[in-house]
N, C-alpha and C positions, 0 to 999 in steps of 0.2 A: 504493500500500500504506500501511497505518497505520504511523506511526513506531513502531519496535520498542519504544522506551522510553516511549511514551505510556501512562500508567496511568489507566484509566478510574475506578478506585476513588478515586484522589486527586482526579480531576476532579469526581466526584460528591460527594466530601467538601467541595469548594469550593462546589458548588451547595447542599449542606445548610447550610453556614455562612451563605450569602447569604439563603437562603429561610427556613430554620427559626430560625436564631439572630438574624439581623437583621430578617427580615420585609420588608414593603414599604419600598423605599428611595426615598422621594419626594424630589425635588430640594429642596435647602436644609433638609434635616432631619438629625437626629443619625444616623439609620441610613445615610444616604448618606455622611456624613463618616466613620463607622466603616468603611464599605466601602472608601472611598478609602485610609484608613490601613492596612487589612488587605491591600489589593492591593499597596501600596508595600512592606509587610513581606515578602509572599510573593515579590515580584520580587527584593528584596535577598537573600532566602534562596536563591533560584535562581541567584544569581551575577550578576544584572544591577545596573545603577546607575540606578535610576529617578529621575525628576524630576517636579515638578508643573508642567504647562503650563496656566496660567490655571485652576488647580484640578483639572485632569484628569491622572491618572498616565500617564506616557509613559516607555518604556524602549527603547533602540536597541542593536543589536549590529552591529559593523562599520560600513560606510558607510551603512547604512539603505537607502533606495531604495524599499522596499516597507513600507507601513504597514497593519497589521491592527488593526481597531477593534472594540470591543464595549462598548456603553454600560452604565453601572453602575445607573442609576436605574430605578424602576418607577412605575406609576401608583398613586394612592391606593387602598388596599384590596387590591391585588394583590401577592402575594409575588414574582411575576415570575420563575418558574423558567425557562420557555421564553423569556420576554421580560423580562430577557435574561441571567439568571444562567448559563444553559448556555453562552452565548457568552463571558462573562467567564471561566468555568471552563476553557473550551477554550484561551483565550490564556494563562491562568496555567499550565496543564499544558504547553503548547508552550514556555513560558519555561523549564520544567524539562527538557524532553526534545528540543526541536528541534535538528536538526543544521545548520540553515541558518546561514550566516555573515553575511548582510547583511539584517537585518529589524528593523522597529520594531513595538512593541506599544503600543496606545493604549486608554485606558479613559475615554471621555468621560462627563462628568456632564450631567445636565439634558437628555437626548435627548428625553424625553417632553414637555418644555416648550419645544419649538422648536429642537432641536439646539444648545442653548446651549454645551455643551462643545466639540463638534466645530467650530462656527463660530469660537469663540475659538482653537481649535487650528490651524485652517487659516489664520487671520489672523496668528497669531504664530509660525508654524513657522519655526525658525531652524536646524534640522539640515540634513543633505544634501538636495538637491532630490529630490522624490518622483517615482518612475516609475509607481507603482501604489498605490491605496488600496482596501482591501476591508473593508467593514463586515459584522459578523455580527449578525443579528437574527432572531428566531423560529426557533431551532434546536431542532427537535423530531425526530420520526421521519421517515424517508424519505430522499430523494436531495437532496444539496446542489444548489441551483439558483441560477443567476445572474439577478439582477434589475437593471434600469436600466443595461444595456449601451447607452449612448447613442450619438449620431451620431459621437463621436470614435473609436469602435471600428470599424476597417476590417478588411480581409482579413488583414494580417500579425498584428494583435492577436488576431483570432478564431482564426487558425491556431495561434498560441501557446497559446491557451486549450484548443484541442482536443488539442494534443500533451501537455498536462499530464494529460489524462484525469481531470480533477478535479471538474468541475461540469457539470450538465445545463443546456442552454440551449434550452428549447422555442421553436419558431418564434414563437408568439404573445407570449412574453416578450421575445424579441429585437425583434419589431415594436413592442410597447408601449414598450420602452426607448428606441427611436429616435424614435417619433412622439409618445408620451405619457409621458415620464419622470415617475415618481412623486415623486422627490426627498424621500423620507420618512425616510431613515435617515442615519447619520453620514457616509456617503461623499459626501453631496450638496454640502456646502460646498467640498470638494476638487474635485468634478466641475465645479462652476460656475466654479472658477478655472482650469480647463483641464487638471487632472491626470486621467489615466486612472483611472477608479474604477467600482466596482459594489458591490452588496450580495449576500451569500449568505444564503438561507433554505433550509429543507428542505421538501420536498413528499412526503407519504405518500399512502396510499390515499384519505384524505379531501381531499387537495389543500390544505386550509386548516387553521389551528390554531383550533378552535372555542372554546378557552378564552382567546383573545386578550383581554388587559386585564381578566380576570375574577379573582375571589378564589380560583377553583379552579385557577389556574395554579401548581401546587405541586410538580410533579415533572418531571424531565428524562429524556430518552431516551438511554441510553448508546450505542446503535448510531448514532444520528444525530450525536451528538457526535464519535464516532470517525471517521465518514465525513467530517465537516466538517474535523476536524483533519488528516486525510489530504489533503484538498483544499488546505488552506493550506500544508502542508508541501511538497506537490508544486510549488505555485507558487513558494514561497520558494526551494526548491532548484533550480528550473528557471531562475531569474533573471528579471529584468523583461521584459515583452513588448516586442518591437520596435515602433517607430512607423512608420507609413506613411500614405498618403493615405486619409482616411476614405471608406468606401464602404459600401453596404448588404449587406455580407457576412453570412452566417448559418451556423449549424451544421446539418447533416443527416446522420443516421446516424453521428455522431461525427466527421465531416470538415467542414472549412471550405469553404463555397461562395463564390467571389469575387463581389463586386458587379458586375463586368463581365458575368458570366453572368446576373445579375438584369436588368441593362439590356438585354442581348441578347435575353432572353426577352420583355421588354416591347416591344421593336422588332418582333420576329417576330409577337407578338400583334396589334400595331397593323397590320402589313401584312396579317395574316389577315383583319382586319375592313374594310380599305380598299375592297375590291371592292363592299362594300355601299353605298358613298356614292351611286352613281347611283340606288339604290332607297331613298334615305333616307326618303322619305314612307312607304313600306311598313314600313320598319324602325321609324319613329316610331309607326305604328299598332300594331305588335307590342309596342313598349315600353309603350304605354298599356294594351294588353291584358294584358301581363305584370304591370304595376303593379296593375291591378284584381284579378288573380288573387292577387297577393301580399298586397294589402290584405285580401282575404277571409281568407287564411291567417293573417295577422298578428292579425286580430280574434279568430279562434278561439284562437290562441296566447295572446293577452292574457287572454281569458276564463278559460283554464285556470289562470292565475296567481292567480285570485281566487275559486276555487270551494270553498275550505274545507279544503285539505290542512293537516295539523298542522305547526306550526313546528318546525324542527330547532334543536338547540343552536347551530349555526353561524348560522342565520338570526336567532335571538334576539340573538346577539352583534353581528351586523351591524346589527340594529335599534338596539341600545344605542349602538354606537360610530359607525356611519355614518348613522344615522337612517332607514334603509330601512324601509318599512312591513312588519310581520310578517304577511304574507298567506298563508304556506305555500309561497312561491315555491321554496324549496330542494327540497322533495319534489315540487313540481308541475313542475319544469323538464323532466324526461324526458317526461312526458305532454304538456306544452305543445308541446315541440319535435316530438314524434311526431304530434300532432294537426295542427300547422301543415304538416308535410310531407305528410300524407295528403290534406288539403284541396287543397294546391297541386298535387300530382301528379295528383289526380283531375281538376282543371280543366285541367291541362296536356294530358292525353290527350284531353279533350273538345273543346277549342277549336282551330280551325285557325290557321295563321299563314303569311305570305307573304314575310316579310323575309329578310335575309341571316343565316345561322346564327351568324356570328361578330361581326356589327357591334355589337350591344348590349354584349357583353362587352368588345370593344376600346374602345368609347366609355367604359364604366365605368373601364377601366384608365387612360384619359387623365385622368379626374377624380381617381382615387385616387392617381395619381403625385404630385399636388400636396400630398397629405398625407404620403406617404412611398413610395419604390419598393417596400418590402416589403408595403405595403398593396395596391399595384397588381399585384404578382406573381401572386396567385391568379386575378385577372381576366384577366391575359395568358395564363396557362395554360388558362383556360376558353376563351378565343378560339381557341387552338390545338386544344384537346381536342374542341370541337364538330365539328371537321372529321372526327374519327374516329367519335364517337358523340354524339348530342345531350345525353345525360345527363352527359357530362363537363363541360358548362357549369355544373354544380352545384358545382364545386370551391370557389368562394368560400364558399358556404353550408356545405359540408362542413367547412370550416376554422373558420368563425366561429360558425355557429348549431348548437352542440352543447351538451348540458347541462353538461358539466364546465367548459369555459371560461366559459360564461355565469355559472354559479354562483360560480366562483373570482374572476372580475373584479368581480362584484357585491359579494362579501364584502369585497374590498379597496377598494371605492369607485370603481372605474373605470367600471362600467356598472350603473346602477340597474336593477332588474328591469323597470320599466315601459319601458325603452329597448330591451328584447330584440326586440319586434316591429318596431321601427324598424330594427334591424340586419337583420332579415329582409327588409325593404323594400329595403335597400341592397345585398343580396347575391344574392337569388334572381332578379331580372330579368336577371342576367348570362347566364342560360341562352339567351336569344335565341330565334330562330325554331326551331321543332321539326321542321317539315317544309318549311322554306324551300328555295329554289333556291340553290346555291352558285355 
């Protein structure tokens, strides 16, 4: 629940001060200095005793233990309402209203210039040892979502996160946090030093914030700010997460799934495919056949990304910030994925196969486990699923090759659009034989 005393009008007034009165708060400019001074005053007015830690305001209550961060600065030309005045305003209003007894609030400078403030903060931290660090960044409309839950997060920590009922943890975000951490926000220096840490951003219907680093980033969303404040308050009042053995645990339907179940599923998937070893030659021919089919589908998919769809606002932002070519890939994504599926399924029905139904998926799970067990899990499920129905071998493709995750990860620089057909090649051959003997 939202803290009863949390006043969105006061929070939005802080956003107005940062965005309208100060404007772009570029690092080492007068606007950033004024923001630091104003934050210090507001913390003192709320009854805290703030200090400057290497130039960044920090205030602690009780023994600390949890540190919530929101960077002050913005990029040149951007008033930075969502990135990151909304995050700053949330922490300032929590300073006035939170009932948590042990928490620290930090406001790093220079985040946009290489995490300058948070790096210094992590290096020179002298207060009580930290159990958890959470950074706020890109707080707009939608659901608070956890980013960069790295390999230090195991089942006890994930179960704690689920009991707070505070933030969403989509499977692909959990997978990316373990296998490909972004390390882009202020939690990163703390995570690198071994402190449990992650970032909260919000995800609405558009999944991304298309005005990211743009001059049009001028307004904040009250509901997104309230939801994020509730998440922080729930975590602060719930106490720090317990520490256990790191494992590939994840959340599903709001409950924590232990890493032991992930490993158990991987073993069962491997056993499901082992009977195919005596027919490895036939299975290899199937893999070649499937790869040819998938290559044809990938070529069709690639072509759809360059046939002249209009560029969306999000795509133009990604072009400016990430350097992705603006080919119309945002609007083309659903059509490209659908065309790839249709080509592949047509060839799948037309061409015979003789190999073992689960062997290819099990083999792919062995390769994927070297990246991360959560990458291997869909292939393991596919190796088990094809025993029920051949199309269940498509589970990896159903997870990875969908328009929404492809566009979202492209926007944030994890997958350039031209790599989407390559992802197709790495997931669809897991279907294995379609009419093979078991």
